mmCIF file as gemmi writes it, N, C-alpha and C atoms, coordinates in Angstrom:
data_model
loop_
_atom_site.group_PDB
_atom_site.id
_atom_site.type_symbol
_atom_site.label_atom_id
_atom_site.label_alt_id
_atom_site.label_comp_id
_atom_site.label_asym_id
_atom_site.label_entity_id
_atom_site.label_seq_id
_atom_site.pdbx_PDB_ins_code
_atom_site.Cartn_x
_atom_site.Cartn_y
_atom_site.Cartn_z
_atom_site.occupancy
_atom_site.B_iso_or_equiv
_atom_site.pdbx_formal_charge
_atom_site.auth_seq_id
_atom_site.auth_asym_id
_atom_site.pdbx_PDB_model_num
ATOM 1 N N . MET Axp A 1 ? 198.976 73.778 29.226 1 0 ? 1 A 1
ATOM 2 C CA . MET Axp A 1 ? 197.688 73.683 29.737 1 0 ? 1 A 1
ATOM 3 C C . MET Axp A 1 ? 197.853 72.46 29.855 1 0 ? 1 A 1
ATOM 4 N N . GLU Axp A 2 ? 197.543 71.545 28.849 1 0 ? 2 A 1
ATOM 5 C CA . GLU Axp A 2 ? 196.908 70.534 28.79 1 0 ? 2 A 1
ATOM 6 C C . GLU Axp A 2 ? 197.521 69.425 29.263 1 0 ? 2 A 1
ATOM 7 N N . SER Axp A 3 ? 198.531 69.525 29.359 1 0 ? 3 A 1
ATOM 8 C CA . SER Axp A 3 ? 199.647 68.67 29.503 1 0 ? 3 A 1
ATOM 9 C C . SER Axp A 3 ? 199.829 69.153 31.341 1 0 ? 3 A 1
ATOM 10 N N . ASP Axp A 4 ? 199.369 69.997 31.52 1 0 ? 4 A 1
ATOM 11 C CA . ASP Axp A 4 ? 199.273 70.245 33.396 1 0 ? 4 A 1
ATOM 12 C C . ASP Axp A 4 ? 197.933 69.671 33.834 1 0 ? 4 A 1
ATOM 13 N N . ASP Axp A 5 ? 196.513 69.447 33.202 1 0 ? 5 A 1
ATOM 14 C CA . ASP Axp A 5 ? 195.833 68.704 33.409 1 0 ? 5 A 1
ATOM 15 C C . ASP Axp A 5 ? 195.754 67.061 33.381 1 0 ? 5 A 1
ATOM 16 N N . LYS Axp A 6 ? 197.028 66.527 32.091 1 0 ? 6 A 1
ATOM 17 C CA . LYS Axp A 6 ? 196.483 65.502 32.222 1 0 ? 6 A 1
ATOM 18 C C . LYS Axp A 6 ? 197.13 64.973 33.382 1 0 ? 6 A 1
ATOM 19 N N . GLU Axp A 7 ? 198.347 65.564 33.394 1 0 ? 7 A 1
ATOM 20 C CA . GLU Axp A 7 ? 199.691 65.333 35.003 1 0 ? 7 A 1
ATOM 21 C C . GLU Axp A 7 ? 198.82 65.107 36.398 1 0 ? 7 A 1
ATOM 22 N N . GLU Axp A 8 ? 197.501 66.184 35.881 1 0 ? 8 A 1
ATOM 23 C CA . GLU Axp A 8 ? 196.846 66.169 37.41 1 0 ? 8 A 1
ATOM 24 C C . GLU Axp A 8 ? 195.755 64.971 37.649 1 0 ? 8 A 1
ATOM 25 N N . GLU Axp A 9 ? 195.194 64.197 36.556 1 0 ? 9 A 1
ATOM 26 C CA . GLU Axp A 9 ? 194.663 63.49 36.397 1 0 ? 9 A 1
ATOM 27 C C . GLU Axp A 9 ? 195.262 61.946 36.595 1 0 ? 9 A 1
ATOM 28 N N . GLU Axp A 10 ? 196.484 61.928 35.818 1 0 ? 10 A 1
ATOM 29 C CA . GLU Axp A 10 ? 197.155 61.027 36.812 1 0 ? 10 A 1
ATOM 30 C C . GLU Axp A 10 ? 197.271 60.453 37.97 1 0 ? 10 A 1
ATOM 31 N N . HIS Axp A 11 ? 197.504 61.824 38.328 1 0 ? 11 A 1
ATOM 32 C CA . HIS Axp A 11 ? 198.471 61.991 40 1 0 ? 11 A 1
ATOM 33 C C . HIS Axp A 11 ? 197.243 61.616 40.591 1 0 ? 11 A 1
ATOM 34 N N . GLY Axp A 12 ? 195.794 62.299 40.108 1 0 ? 12 A 1
ATOM 35 C CA . GLY Axp A 12 ? 194.179 61.36 41.358 1 0 ? 12 A 1
ATOM 36 C C . GLY Axp A 12 ? 194.2 59.723 41.114 1 0 ? 12 A 1
ATOM 37 N N . ASP Axp A 13 ? 194.262 60.095 39.838 1 0 ? 13 A 1
ATOM 38 C CA . ASP Axp A 13 ? 194.18 58.307 39.464 1 0 ? 13 A 1
ATOM 39 C C . ASP Axp A 13 ? 195.278 57.288 39.941 1 0 ? 13 A 1
ATOM 40 N N . GLY Axp A 14 ? 196.138 57.653 40.345 1 0 ? 14 A 1
ATOM 41 C CA . GLY Axp A 14 ? 197.329 57.375 40.908 1 0 ? 14 A 1
ATOM 42 C C . GLY Axp A 14 ? 196.878 57.255 42.769 1 0 ? 14 A 1
ATOM 43 N N . ALA Axp A 15 ? 196.435 58.035 42.431 1 0 ? 15 A 1
ATOM 44 C CA . ALA Axp A 15 ? 196.074 57.922 44.713 1 0 ? 15 A 1
ATOM 45 C C . ALA Axp A 15 ? 194.777 57.255 44.537 1 0 ? 15 A 1
ATOM 46 N N . LYS Axp A 16 ? 193.441 56.9 44.273 1 0 ? 16 A 1
ATOM 47 C CA . LYS Axp A 16 ? 192.595 56.036 43.686 1 0 ? 16 A 1
ATOM 48 C C . LYS Axp A 16 ? 193.004 55.035 44.013 1 0 ? 16 A 1
ATOM 49 N N . LYS Axp A 17 ? 194.194 54.119 43.002 1 0 ? 17 A 1
ATOM 50 C CA . LYS Axp A 17 ? 194.731 53.088 42.968 1 0 ? 17 A 1
ATOM 51 C C . LYS Axp A 17 ? 194.95 52.885 43.838 1 0 ? 17 A 1
ATOM 52 N N . GLU Axp A 18 ? 196.029 54.059 44.743 1 0 ? 18 A 1
ATOM 53 C CA . GLU Axp A 18 ? 196.25 53.387 45.355 1 0 ? 18 A 1
ATOM 54 C C . GLU Axp A 18 ? 195.86 52.777 46.717 1 0 ? 18 A 1
ATOM 55 N N . MET Axp A 19 ? 194.666 54.427 47.258 1 0 ? 19 A 1
ATOM 56 C CA . MET Axp A 19 ? 193.672 53.774 47.993 1 0 ? 19 A 1
ATOM 57 C C . MET Axp A 19 ? 192.463 52.358 47.816 1 0 ? 19 A 1
ATOM 58 N N . GLU Axp A 20 ? 192.39 52.421 46.984 1 0 ? 20 A 1
ATOM 59 C CA . GLU Axp A 20 ? 191.915 51.123 46.814 1 0 ? 20 A 1
ATOM 60 C C . GLU Axp A 20 ? 192.68 49.828 47.018 1 0 ? 20 A 1
ATOM 61 N N . GLN Axp A 21 ? 193.848 49.805 46.693 1 0 ? 21 A 1
ATOM 62 C CA . GLN Axp A 21 ? 194.84 48.88 46.851 1 0 ? 21 A 1
ATOM 63 C C . GLN Axp A 21 ? 195.087 48.747 48.417 1 0 ? 21 A 1
ATOM 64 N N . TYR Axp A 22 ? 195.011 50.135 48.949 1 0 ? 22 A 1
ATOM 65 C CA . TYR Axp A 22 ? 195.235 50.062 50.525 1 0 ? 22 A 1
ATOM 66 C C . TYR Axp A 22 ? 193.729 49.228 51.601 1 0 ? 22 A 1
ATOM 67 N N . LEU Axp A 23 ? 192.712 50.185 51.232 1 0 ? 23 A 1
ATOM 68 C CA . LEU Axp A 23 ? 191.558 49.018 51.231 1 0 ? 23 A 1
ATOM 69 C C . LEU Axp A 23 ? 191.404 47.738 51.309 1 0 ? 23 A 1
ATOM 70 N N . LYS Axp A 24 ? 192.036 47.245 50.374 1 0 ? 24 A 1
ATOM 71 C CA . LYS Axp A 24 ? 191.414 45.951 50.353 1 0 ? 24 A 1
ATOM 72 C C . LYS Axp A 24 ? 193.307 44.678 51.069 1 0 ? 24 A 1
ATOM 73 N N . ASP Axp A 25 ? 193.713 45.925 51.342 1 0 ? 25 A 1
ATOM 74 C CA . ASP Axp A 25 ? 195.085 45.129 51.801 1 0 ? 25 A 1
ATOM 75 C C . ASP Axp A 25 ? 194.508 44.486 54.101 1 0 ? 25 A 1
ATOM 76 N N . ALA Axp A 26 ? 195.206 43.603 54.322 1 0 ? 26 A 1
ATOM 77 C CA . ALA Axp A 26 ? 194.716 42.896 54.941 1 0 ? 26 A 1
ATOM 78 C C . ALA Axp A 26 ? 196.01 42.615 56.827 1 0 ? 26 A 1
ATOM 79 N N . THR Axp A 27 ? 197.507 43.453 55.817 1 0 ? 27 A 1
ATOM 80 C CA . THR Axp A 27 ? 198.165 43.226 56.657 1 0 ? 27 A 1
ATOM 81 C C . THR Axp A 27 ? 198.359 43.998 58.298 1 0 ? 27 A 1
ATOM 82 N N . LYS Axp A 28 ? 198.156 43.195 59.59 1 0 ? 28 A 1
ATOM 83 C CA . LYS Axp A 28 ? 197.593 43.656 60.866 1 0 ? 28 A 1
ATOM 84 C C . LYS Axp A 28 ? 199.285 44.838 61.209 1 0 ? 28 A 1
ATOM 85 N N . VAL Axp A 29 ? 198.843 45.449 61.674 1 0 ? 29 A 1
ATOM 86 C CA . VAL Axp A 29 ? 200.139 46.664 62.914 1 0 ? 29 A 1
ATOM 87 C C . VAL Axp A 29 ? 199.979 45.649 63.48 1 0 ? 29 A 1
ATOM 88 N N . HIS Axp A 30 ? 201.458 45.887 64.05 1 0 ? 30 A 1
ATOM 89 C CA . HIS Axp A 30 ? 201.8 45.181 65.132 1 0 ? 30 A 1
ATOM 90 C C . HIS Axp A 30 ? 202.991 45.749 66.536 1 0 ? 30 A 1
ATOM 91 N N . SER Axp A 31 ? 203.297 46.786 65.496 1 0 ? 31 A 1
ATOM 92 C CA . SER Axp A 31 ? 204.738 47.674 65.402 1 0 ? 31 A 1
ATOM 93 C C . SER Axp A 31 ? 204.531 48.997 65.988 1 0 ? 31 A 1
ATOM 94 N N . GLY Axp A 32 ? 202.772 49.196 65.954 1 0 ? 32 A 1
ATOM 95 C CA . GLY Axp A 32 ? 202.64 51.469 65.694 1 0 ? 32 A 1
ATOM 96 C C . GLY Axp A 32 ? 201.933 51.711 64.326 1 0 ? 32 A 1
ATOM 97 N N . GLN Axp A 33 ? 201.684 52.021 64.457 1 0 ? 33 A 1
ATOM 98 C CA . GLN Axp A 33 ? 201.089 52.335 63.07 1 0 ? 33 A 1
ATOM 99 C C . GLN Axp A 33 ? 201.918 53.146 62.285 1 0 ? 33 A 1
ATOM 100 N N . LEU Axp A 34 ? 202.916 53.774 62.93 1 0 ? 34 A 1
ATOM 101 C CA . LEU Axp A 34 ? 204.128 55.04 62.352 1 0 ? 34 A 1
ATOM 102 C C . LEU Axp A 34 ? 204.63 53.953 61.611 1 0 ? 34 A 1
ATOM 103 N N . ALA Axp A 35 ? 205.176 52.925 62.605 1 0 ? 35 A 1
ATOM 104 C CA . ALA Axp A 35 ? 206.007 51.692 61.719 1 0 ? 35 A 1
ATOM 105 C C . ALA Axp A 35 ? 205.637 50.934 60.656 1 0 ? 35 A 1
ATOM 106 N N . TRP Axp A 36 ? 204.645 50.547 60.817 1 0 ? 36 A 1
ATOM 107 C CA . TRP Axp A 36 ? 203.676 50.068 59.447 1 0 ? 36 A 1
ATOM 108 C C . TRP Axp A 36 ? 203.487 51.047 58.43 1 0 ? 36 A 1
ATOM 109 N N . TRP Axp A 37 ? 203.583 51.872 59.113 1 0 ? 37 A 1
ATOM 110 C CA . TRP Axp A 37 ? 203.524 52.936 57.44 1 0 ? 37 A 1
ATOM 111 C C . TRP Axp A 37 ? 205.21 52.923 56.343 1 0 ? 37 A 1
ATOM 112 N N . LYS Axp A 38 ? 206.276 53.169 57.566 1 0 ? 38 A 1
ATOM 113 C CA . LYS Axp A 38 ? 207.772 53.133 57.013 1 0 ? 38 A 1
ATOM 114 C C . LYS Axp A 38 ? 207.463 51.752 56.624 1 0 ? 38 A 1
ATOM 115 N N . GLN Axp A 39 ? 207.304 50.736 57.127 1 0 ? 39 A 1
ATOM 116 C CA . GLN Axp A 39 ? 207.656 49.592 56.262 1 0 ? 39 A 1
ATOM 117 C C . GLN Axp A 39 ? 206.729 49.518 55.03 1 0 ? 39 A 1
ATOM 118 N N . ASN Axp A 40 ? 205.588 49.966 55.299 1 0 ? 40 A 1
ATOM 119 C CA . ASN Axp A 40 ? 204.956 50.486 53.731 1 0 ? 40 A 1
ATOM 120 C C . ASN Axp A 40 ? 205.037 51.07 52.738 1 0 ? 40 A 1
ATOM 121 N N . SER Axp A 41 ? 205.72 51.991 52.834 1 0 ? 41 A 1
ATOM 122 C CA . SER Axp A 41 ? 205.263 53.621 52.546 1 0 ? 41 A 1
ATOM 123 C C . SER Axp A 41 ? 206.398 53.273 50.597 1 0 ? 41 A 1
ATOM 124 N N . ASP Axp A 42 ? 206.769 52.482 50.315 1 0 ? 42 A 1
ATOM 125 C CA . ASP Axp A 42 ? 206.919 51.793 49.038 1 0 ? 42 A 1
ATOM 126 C C . ASP Axp A 42 ? 205.936 51.433 48.418 1 0 ? 42 A 1
ATOM 127 N N . ARG Axp A 43 ? 204.706 50.72 49.404 1 0 ? 43 A 1
ATOM 128 C CA . ARG Axp A 43 ? 203.987 50.122 48.489 1 0 ? 43 A 1
ATOM 129 C C . ARG Axp A 43 ? 202.364 51.664 48.348 1 0 ? 43 A 1
ATOM 130 N N . TYR Axp A 44 ? 202.535 52.39 49.346 1 0 ? 44 A 1
ATOM 131 C CA . TYR Axp A 44 ? 201.477 53.167 49.283 1 0 ? 44 A 1
ATOM 132 C C . TYR Axp A 44 ? 202.318 54.619 49.642 1 0 ? 44 A 1
ATOM 133 N N . PRO Axp A 45 ? 202.753 55.022 48.374 1 0 ? 45 A 1
ATOM 134 C CA . PRO Axp A 45 ? 204.346 56.315 48.808 1 0 ? 45 A 1
ATOM 135 C C . PRO Axp A 45 ? 203.102 57.661 49.128 1 0 ? 45 A 1
ATOM 136 N N . LYS Axp A 46 ? 201.789 57.568 48.402 1 0 ? 46 A 1
ATOM 137 C CA . LYS Axp A 46 ? 200.831 59.142 48.606 1 0 ? 46 A 1
ATOM 138 C C . LYS Axp A 46 ? 200.38 58.527 50.289 1 0 ? 46 A 1
ATOM 139 N N . LEU Axp A 47 ? 199.614 57.679 50.437 1 0 ? 47 A 1
ATOM 140 C CA . LEU Axp A 47 ? 199.282 57.55 51.305 1 0 ? 47 A 1
ATOM 141 C C . LEU Axp A 47 ? 199.92 57.235 52.937 1 0 ? 47 A 1
ATOM 142 N N . ALA Axp A 48 ? 200.805 56.786 52.49 1 0 ? 48 A 1
ATOM 143 C CA . ALA Axp A 48 ? 202.329 57.309 53.26 1 0 ? 48 A 1
ATOM 144 C C . ALA Axp A 48 ? 202.726 58.706 54.053 1 0 ? 48 A 1
ATOM 145 N N . PHE Axp A 49 ? 202.731 59.023 52.928 1 0 ? 49 A 1
ATOM 146 C CA . PHE Axp A 49 ? 203.245 60.825 53.337 1 0 ? 49 A 1
ATOM 147 C C . PHE Axp A 49 ? 202.118 61.197 53.948 1 0 ? 49 A 1
ATOM 148 N N . ALA Axp A 50 ? 201.084 61.313 53.876 1 0 ? 50 A 1
ATOM 149 C CA . ALA Axp A 50 ? 199.985 61.75 54.37 1 0 ? 50 A 1
ATOM 150 C C . ALA Axp A 50 ? 200.134 61.217 55.755 1 0 ? 50 A 1
ATOM 151 N N . ALA Axp A 51 ? 199.584 59.804 56.622 1 0 ? 51 A 1
ATOM 152 C CA . ALA Axp A 51 ? 199.542 59.572 57.002 1 0 ? 51 A 1
ATOM 153 C C . ALA Axp A 51 ? 201.09 59.831 57.888 1 0 ? 51 A 1
ATOM 154 N N . LYS Axp A 52 ? 202.907 59.886 57.902 1 0 ? 52 A 1
ATOM 155 C CA . LYS Axp A 52 ? 203.227 60.794 58.558 1 0 ? 52 A 1
ATOM 156 C C . LYS Axp A 52 ? 202.731 61.83 58.891 1 0 ? 52 A 1
ATOM 157 N N . HIS Axp A 53 ? 202.285 62.909 58.044 1 0 ? 53 A 1
ATOM 158 C CA . HIS Axp A 53 ? 201.983 63.836 58.731 1 0 ? 53 A 1
ATOM 159 C C . HIS Axp A 53 ? 201.068 64.404 59.908 1 0 ? 53 A 1
ATOM 160 N N . LEU Axp A 54 ? 199.55 63.082 59.359 1 0 ? 54 A 1
ATOM 161 C CA . LEU Axp A 54 ? 199.094 63.382 60.407 1 0 ? 54 A 1
ATOM 162 C C . LEU Axp A 54 ? 198.995 62.204 61.974 1 0 ? 54 A 1
ATOM 163 N N . LEU Axp A 55 ? 200.367 61.504 61.977 1 0 ? 55 A 1
ATOM 164 C CA . LEU Axp A 55 ? 200.178 60.732 62.601 1 0 ? 55 A 1
ATOM 165 C C . LEU Axp A 55 ? 201.738 60.57 63.667 1 0 ? 55 A 1
ATOM 166 N N . CYS Axp A 56 ? 201.806 62.375 63.152 1 0 ? 56 A 1
ATOM 167 C CA . CYS Axp A 56 ? 203.043 62.853 63.866 1 0 ? 56 A 1
ATOM 168 C C . CYS Axp A 56 ? 202.555 64.291 65.428 1 0 ? 56 A 1
ATOM 169 N N . VAL Axp A 57 ? 201.385 64.022 64.965 1 0 ? 57 A 1
ATOM 170 C CA . VAL Axp A 57 ? 200.869 65.057 66.07 1 0 ? 57 A 1
ATOM 171 C C . VAL Axp A 57 ? 201.485 64.792 67.752 1 0 ? 57 A 1
ATOM 172 N N . LEU Axp A 58 ? 202.211 66.069 67.838 1 0 ? 58 A 1
ATOM 173 C CA . LEU Axp A 58 ? 202.958 65.619 69.07 1 0 ? 58 A 1
ATOM 174 C C . LEU Axp A 58 ? 201.771 66.11 69.802 1 0 ? 58 A 1
ATOM 175 N N . PRO Axp A 59 ? 201.554 65.198 71.161 1 0 ? 59 A 1
ATOM 176 C CA . PRO Axp A 59 ? 200.419 65.949 72.614 1 0 ? 59 A 1
ATOM 177 C C . PRO Axp A 59 ? 200.994 66.73 73.263 1 0 ? 59 A 1
ATOM 178 N N . THR Axp A 60 ? 200.881 67.582 73.273 1 0 ? 60 A 1
ATOM 179 C CA . THR Axp A 60 ? 201.125 68.511 73.731 1 0 ? 60 A 1
ATOM 180 C C . THR Axp A 60 ? 200.25 70.113 73.674 1 0 ? 60 A 1
ATOM 181 N N . SER Axp A 61 ? 199.93 70.733 75.085 1 0 ? 61 A 1
ATOM 182 C CA . SER Axp A 61 ? 199.689 71.244 75.213 1 0 ? 61 A 1
ATOM 183 C C . SER Axp A 61 ? 199.871 73.143 74.65 1 0 ? 61 A 1
ATOM 184 N N . THR Axp A 62 ? 201.263 73.091 74.07 1 0 ? 62 A 1
ATOM 185 C CA . THR Axp A 62 ? 202.191 73.866 74.675 1 0 ? 62 A 1
ATOM 186 C C . THR Axp A 62 ? 201.26 74.777 73.277 1 0 ? 62 A 1
ATOM 187 N N . PRO Axp A 63 ? 201.326 74.678 72.179 1 0 ? 63 A 1
ATOM 188 C CA . PRO Axp A 63 ? 200.303 76.211 71.039 1 0 ? 63 A 1
ATOM 189 C C . PRO Axp A 63 ? 198.912 76.414 71.616 1 0 ? 63 A 1
ATOM 190 N N . SER Axp A 64 ? 198.745 75.553 71.941 1 0 ? 64 A 1
ATOM 191 C CA . SER Axp A 64 ? 196.441 76.528 72.675 1 0 ? 64 A 1
ATOM 192 C C . SER Axp A 64 ? 197.406 77.679 74.191 1 0 ? 64 A 1
ATOM 193 N N . GLU Axp A 65 ? 198.555 77.648 74.667 1 0 ? 65 A 1
ATOM 194 C CA . GLU Axp A 65 ? 199.087 78.479 75.198 1 0 ? 65 A 1
ATOM 195 C C . GLU Axp A 65 ? 199.476 79.627 75.13 1 0 ? 65 A 1
ATOM 196 N N . ARG Axp A 66 ? 200.614 79.529 74.231 1 0 ? 66 A 1
ATOM 197 C CA . ARG Axp A 66 ? 200.826 80.375 73.744 1 0 ? 66 A 1
ATOM 198 C C . ARG Axp A 66 ? 199.881 81.568 72.617 1 0 ? 66 A 1
ATOM 199 N N . ILE Axp A 67 ? 199.02 80.782 72.304 1 0 ? 67 A 1
ATOM 200 C CA . ILE Axp A 67 ? 197.433 81.805 71.87 1 0 ? 67 A 1
ATOM 201 C C . ILE Axp A 67 ? 196.816 82.299 73.255 1 0 ? 67 A 1
ATOM 202 N N . PHE Axp A 68 ? 196.292 81.488 73.655 1 0 ? 68 A 1
ATOM 203 C CA . PHE Axp A 68 ? 195.838 82.178 74.982 1 0 ? 68 A 1
ATOM 204 C C . PHE Axp A 68 ? 196.542 83.09 75.618 1 0 ? 68 A 1
ATOM 205 N N . SER Axp A 69 ? 198.164 83.229 75.673 1 0 ? 69 A 1
ATOM 206 C CA . SER Axp A 69 ? 198.815 84.384 76.771 1 0 ? 69 A 1
ATOM 207 C C . SER Axp A 69 ? 198.909 85.584 75.422 1 0 ? 69 A 1
ATOM 208 N N . LYS Axp A 70 ? 199.154 85.409 73.968 1 0 ? 70 A 1
ATOM 209 C CA . LYS Axp A 70 ? 198.871 86.468 72.982 1 0 ? 70 A 1
ATOM 210 C C . LYS Axp A 70 ? 197.15 87.179 73.666 1 0 ? 70 A 1
ATOM 211 N N . ALA Axp A 71 ? 196.485 86.641 73.689 1 0 ? 71 A 1
ATOM 212 C CA . ALA Axp A 71 ? 194.303 86.533 73.928 1 0 ? 71 A 1
ATOM 213 C C . ALA Axp A 71 ? 194.94 87.622 75 1 0 ? 71 A 1
ATOM 214 N N . GLY Axp A 72 ? 196.004 87.126 76.144 1 0 ? 72 A 1
ATOM 215 C CA . GLY Axp A 72 ? 195.908 87.929 77.344 1 0 ? 72 A 1
ATOM 216 C C . GLY Axp A 72 ? 196.438 89.457 76.871 1 0 ? 72 A 1
ATOM 217 N N . TYR Axp A 73 ? 197.592 89.102 76.026 1 0 ? 73 A 1
ATOM 218 C CA . TYR Axp A 73 ? 197.976 90.682 75.503 1 0 ? 73 A 1
ATOM 219 C C . TYR Axp A 73 ? 197.084 91.651 74.743 1 0 ? 73 A 1
ATOM 220 N N . ILE Axp A 74 ? 196.127 91.167 74.091 1 0 ? 74 A 1
ATOM 221 C CA . ILE Axp A 74 ? 195.255 91.625 73.379 1 0 ? 74 A 1
ATOM 222 C C . ILE Axp A 74 ? 193.961 92.004 73.249 1 0 ? 74 A 1
ATOM 223 N N . VAL Axp A 75 ? 193.443 92.009 74.458 1 0 ? 75 A 1
ATOM 224 C CA . VAL Axp A 75 ? 192.703 92.32 75.598 1 0 ? 75 A 1
ATOM 225 C C . VAL Axp A 75 ? 192.879 92.754 76.862 1 0 ? 75 A 1
ATOM 226 N N . ASN Axp A 76 ? 192.944 93.377 76.959 1 0 ? 76 A 1
ATOM 227 C CA . ASN Axp A 76 ? 193.239 93.815 78.206 1 0 ? 76 A 1
ATOM 228 C C . ASN Axp A 76 ? 192.358 95.358 78.623 1 0 ? 76 A 1
ATOM 229 N N . LYS Axp A 77 ? 192.338 95.939 79.759 1 0 ? 77 A 1
ATOM 230 C CA . LYS Axp A 77 ? 191.493 96.813 79.908 1 0 ? 77 A 1
ATOM 231 C C . LYS Axp A 77 ? 191.135 98.498 78.892 1 0 ? 77 A 1
ATOM 232 N N . THR Axp A 78 ? 192.059 97.895 78.819 1 0 ? 78 A 1
ATOM 233 C CA . THR Axp A 78 ? 191.75 99.379 77.47 1 0 ? 78 A 1
ATOM 234 C C . THR Axp A 78 ? 191.314 98.731 76.539 1 0 ? 78 A 1
ATOM 235 N N . ARG Axp A 79 ? 191.379 98.065 76.24 1 0 ? 79 A 1
ATOM 236 C CA . ARG Axp A 79 ? 190.714 97.78 75.001 1 0 ? 79 A 1
ATOM 237 C C . ARG Axp A 79 ? 189.799 96.366 75.083 1 0 ? 79 A 1
ATOM 238 N N . SER Axp A 80 ? 188.952 96.455 76.532 1 0 ? 80 A 1
ATOM 239 C CA . SER Axp A 80 ? 187.926 95.186 76.76 1 0 ? 80 A 1
ATOM 240 C C . SER Axp A 80 ? 186.443 95.509 75.871 1 0 ? 80 A 1
ATOM 241 N N . SER Axp A 81 ? 186.578 96.619 75.534 1 0 ? 81 A 1
ATOM 242 C CA . SER Axp A 81 ? 185.428 96.821 74.445 1 0 ? 81 A 1
ATOM 243 C C . SER Axp A 81 ? 185.457 96.417 72.576 1 0 ? 81 A 1
ATOM 244 N N . LEU Axp A 82 ? 186.09 95.433 73.233 1 0 ? 82 A 1
ATOM 245 C CA . LEU Axp A 82 ? 186.183 94.983 71.133 1 0 ? 82 A 1
ATOM 246 C C . LEU Axp A 82 ? 185.13 94.103 70.947 1 0 ? 82 A 1
ATOM 247 N N . LEU Axp A 83 ? 184.97 93.974 69.755 1 0 ? 83 A 1
ATOM 248 C CA . LEU Axp A 83 ? 183.803 93.078 69.193 1 0 ? 83 A 1
ATOM 249 C C . LEU Axp A 83 ? 184.793 92.309 68.943 1 0 ? 83 A 1
ATOM 250 N N . PRO Axp A 84 ? 183.651 90.558 69.933 1 0 ? 84 A 1
ATOM 251 C CA . PRO Axp A 84 ? 184.456 89.732 69.796 1 0 ? 84 A 1
ATOM 252 C C . PRO Axp A 84 ? 185.306 88.797 68.608 1 0 ? 84 A 1
ATOM 253 N N . GLU Axp A 85 ? 184.744 89.064 67.102 1 0 ? 85 A 1
ATOM 254 C CA . GLU Axp A 85 ? 185.096 88.678 66.002 1 0 ? 85 A 1
ATOM 255 C C . GLU Axp A 85 ? 185.921 89.402 65.676 1 0 ? 85 A 1
ATOM 256 N N . ASN Axp A 86 ? 186.089 91.28 65.95 1 0 ? 86 A 1
ATOM 257 C CA . ASN Axp A 86 ? 187.779 91.941 65.906 1 0 ? 86 A 1
ATOM 258 C C . ASN Axp A 86 ? 188.699 91.211 66.965 1 0 ? 86 A 1
ATOM 259 N N . VAL Axp A 87 ? 188.583 90.699 68.096 1 0 ? 87 A 1
ATOM 260 C CA . VAL Axp A 87 ? 189.448 90.057 69.073 1 0 ? 87 A 1
ATOM 261 C C . VAL Axp A 87 ? 190.54 88.481 68.219 1 0 ? 87 A 1
ATOM 262 N N . ASP Axp A 88 ? 188.611 87.558 67.788 1 0 ? 88 A 1
ATOM 263 C CA . ASP Axp A 88 ? 189.569 86.75 66.447 1 0 ? 88 A 1
ATOM 264 C C . ASP Axp A 88 ? 190.629 87.293 65.826 1 0 ? 88 A 1
ATOM 265 N N . LYS Axp A 89 ? 190.366 88.187 64.705 1 0 ? 89 A 1
ATOM 266 C CA . LYS Axp A 89 ? 190.761 88.827 63.761 1 0 ? 89 A 1
ATOM 267 C C . LYS Axp A 89 ? 192.274 88.607 64.439 1 0 ? 89 A 1
ATOM 268 N N . LEU Axp A 90 ? 192.282 89.813 65.793 1 0 ? 90 A 1
ATOM 269 C CA . LEU Axp A 90 ? 193.892 90.231 66.459 1 0 ? 90 A 1
ATOM 270 C C . LEU Axp A 90 ? 194.552 89.143 66.406 1 0 ? 90 A 1
ATOM 271 N N . ILE Axp A 91 ? 193.997 87.885 67.378 1 0 ? 91 A 1
ATOM 272 C CA . ILE Axp A 91 ? 194.399 86.585 67.326 1 0 ? 91 A 1
ATOM 273 C C . ILE Axp A 91 ? 194.919 86.302 66.737 1 0 ? 91 A 1
ATOM 274 N N . PHE Axp A 92 ? 194.643 86.114 65.57 1 0 ? 92 A 1
ATOM 275 C CA . PHE Axp A 92 ? 194.746 85.667 64.499 1 0 ? 92 A 1
ATOM 276 C C . PHE Axp A 92 ? 195.799 85.873 63.789 1 0 ? 92 A 1
ATOM 277 N N . LEU Axp A 93 ? 195.484 87.139 63.713 1 0 ? 93 A 1
ATOM 278 C CA . LEU Axp A 93 ? 197.348 87.598 62.909 1 0 ? 93 A 1
ATOM 279 C C . LEU Axp A 93 ? 198.05 87.885 63.854 1 0 ? 93 A 1
ATOM 280 N N . ALA Axp A 94 ? 197.783 87.953 65.573 1 0 ? 94 A 1
ATOM 281 C CA . ALA Axp A 94 ? 199.425 88.086 66.296 1 0 ? 94 A 1
ATOM 282 C C . ALA Axp A 94 ? 199.961 86.782 65.752 1 0 ? 94 A 1
ATOM 283 N N . HIS Axp A 95 ? 199.351 86.048 65.797 1 0 ? 95 A 1
ATOM 284 C CA . HIS Axp A 95 ? 199.669 84.457 66.289 1 0 ? 95 A 1
ATOM 285 C C . HIS Axp A 95 ? 199.924 83.931 64.318 1 0 ? 95 A 1
ATOM 286 N N . ASN Axp A 96 ? 199.813 84.622 63.361 1 0 ? 96 A 1
ATOM 287 C CA . ASN Axp A 96 ? 200.447 84.408 61.963 1 0 ? 96 A 1
ATOM 288 C C . ASN Axp A 96 ? 201.432 85.353 61.364 1 0 ? 96 A 1
ATOM 289 N N . LEU Axp A 97 ? 201.36 86.645 61.986 1 0 ? 97 A 1
ATOM 290 C CA . LEU Axp A 97 ? 202.608 87.815 61.623 1 0 ? 97 A 1
ATOM 291 C C . LEU Axp A 97 ? 203.671 87.06 60.809 1 0 ? 97 A 1
ATOM 292 N N . LYS Axp A 98 ? 204.161 86.251 62.014 1 0 ? 98 A 1
ATOM 293 C CA . LYS Axp A 98 ? 205.233 86.111 61.905 1 0 ? 98 A 1
ATOM 294 C C . LYS Axp A 98 ? 205.682 84.689 60.349 1 0 ? 98 A 1
ATOM 295 N N . ARG Axp A 99 ? 204.474 83.743 60.204 1 0 ? 99 A 1
ATOM 296 C CA . ARG Axp A 99 ? 204.386 82.911 59.102 1 0 ? 99 A 1
ATOM 297 C C . ARG Axp A 99 ? 205.065 83.595 57.66 1 0 ? 99 A 1
ATOM 298 N N . VAL Axp A 100 ? 203.739 85.31 57.848 1 0 ? 100 A 1
ATOM 299 C CA . VAL Axp A 100 ? 204.084 85.188 56.029 1 0 ? 100 A 1
ATOM 300 C C . VAL Axp A 100 ? 205.538 86.304 56.097 1 0 ? 100 A 1
């Protein structure tokens, strides 16, 4: 149990040091943010991992269109008296059921 706490503490300290070093870095971005993180992933491995996941979001409306489509199937003439919070829950379940 104590080794897990020590490991978590060391991981947090390493991330903190990495963040402090990154904030002091004055390297310019010339070829785009993803390319910069690829070039500097050895210097900032934890931050590069997070940046790659955050910066790679696809600019598409497809997921929201799918959710609206599912909502159209859930809320129809026979179910028009559902409370809004129940509609939200049903849409959430319909969208995430395949992930469980």
